[in-house]
Every structure is written in structure tokens, then in C-alpha cells.
C-alpha positions in Angstrom: -60.6 40.1 -30.4 -61.6 38.4 -27.1 -59.6 36.4 -24.6 -61.3 33.8 -22.4 -59.4 32.7 -19.4 -60.1 30.2 -16.6 -58.0 30.0 -13.5 -57.5 26.6 -11.8 -56.2 26.3 -8.3 -54.8 22.7 -8.5 -54.1 20.7 -5.4 -50.3 20.4 -5.4 -50.3 16.6 -5.2 -52.6 16.5 -8.3 -50.6 18.8 -10.6 -49.1 16.0 -12.7 -52.5 14.4 -13.1 -54.0 17.7 -14.1 -51.3 18.4 -16.7 -51.7 14.8 -18.1 -55.5 15.3 -18.3 -55.1 18.4 -20.4 -52.3 17.0 -22.6 -54.4 14.0 -23.5 -57.8 15.9 -23.7 -59.6 15.9 -27.1 -59.8 19.5 -28.2 -62.9 20.5 -30.1 -61.6 24.0 -30.9 -59.8 23.6 -34.2 -61.9 24.7 -37.2 -64.5 26.5 -35.1 -65.5 29.9 -36.5 -63.6 32.7 -34.7 -61.1 30.4 -32.8 -57.6 31.7 -33.0 -55.4 29.9 -30.4 -55.4 28.1 -27.1 -52.7 28.0 -24.3 -52.6 26.1 -21.0 -50.4 28.1 -18.6 -48.6 26.8 -15.5 -48.2 29.5 -12.9 -46.7 29.9 -9.4 -46.9 27.3 -6.7 -48.6 28.5 -3.5 -48.8 26.9 -0.1 -51.7 24.6 -0.9 -52.0 24.7 -4.7 -50.4 25.5 -8.1 -52.1 28.0 -10.3 -52.9 27.2 -13.9 -54.8 29.2 -16.4 -56.4 28.4 -19.8 -56.0 31.2 -22.3 -58.1 31.1 -25.4 -58.0 33.8 -28.1 -61.2 34.3 -30.2 -61.8 36.7 -33.1 -64.7 38.2 -31.2 -66.8 37.9 -28.1 -69.6 36.7 -30.3 -67.4 33.8 -31.6 -66.7 32.8 -28.0 -70.3 33.0 -27.0 -71.3 30.9 -30.0 -68.8 28.3 -28.9 -70.3 28.2 -25.4 -73.7 27.3 -26.9 -72.3 24.6 -29.3 -72.3 20.8 -29.4 -68.4 21.1 -29.4 -68.5 22.9 -26.1 -70.8 20.3 -24.5 -68.6 17.5 -25.8 -65.4 19.2 -24.4 -66.9 19.6 -21.0 -68.9 16.4 -20.7 -66.3 14.7 -18.5 -65.3 17.7 -16.5 -66.6 16.3 -13.2 -65.5 12.7 -13.8 -62.1 12.8 -12.3 -61.0 12.8 -8.7 -61.0 16.3 -7.1 -58.0 18.1 -8.6 -58.9 21.7 -7.7 -59.5 23.9 -4.7 -62.9 25.4 -5.6 -64.3 25.8 -9.1 -62.4 27.2 -12.1 -62.7 31.0 -12.2 -63.7 32.5 -15.6 -62.5 35.9 -16.8 -63.2 37.3 -20.2 -61.3 40.2 -21.8 -62.0 42.5 -24.8 -58.6 43.3 -26.4 -58.1 47.0 -26.6 -54.5 47.0 -27.8 -52.1 44.6 -29.5 -48.4 45.1 -30.2 -46.8 42.6 -32.5 -43.1 41.7 -32.9 -42.9 43.2 -36.4 
């Protein structure tokens, strides 16, 4: 299993716009080989920004890498620069190989 995360430092005055953008965004993830689930997380508020993180679970690193080379990926990111500046800096990507999972059962 592989978890892909992006951290977004969103300008405090743009937080509502950022959330609305993500709520109304067309997702191209469903039905992709290896896609498990997606979460958009709202984190702490800092002096000049609010932290958000996207959290996507994939069956494997290979499935994630295939997604990054797909037409679905390009379609999902085609309008990424088309809004007013919402972030401080660029999103920060982090990828994680899952080494342990503990379920509720």
C-alpha cells in the first residue's frame, strides 16, 4: 500500500474558496486501477495560513506512479494554476510506503 500526500499552506482569507474549489472539483480517481480512497484534511490555523493536506491511498506505489502518467492525472491538474493565489508557496508532496496497518476488527 502507498499513501500520497500533498500539504497546502492556504492563505487564511482564501480558506473558504479553497474548500469550495475542492468540494466542486471533478475527481478522476474513481475506477482507476489501484485507487483505494481519497481524503482532503483540514489542519491547524497558523499566523498566516491554514494547513490542508490531501491524503490518497493506493494499492501500490506503481499504481500511484501510473496515475501520475495518465490522461486522468493531466485532466485533474489542468486548471491548477487558473485560480487566484490561494497558497503560500507550492503544495508539498510526500509519499509513504505503508509498513503496518491495524484495523478496527
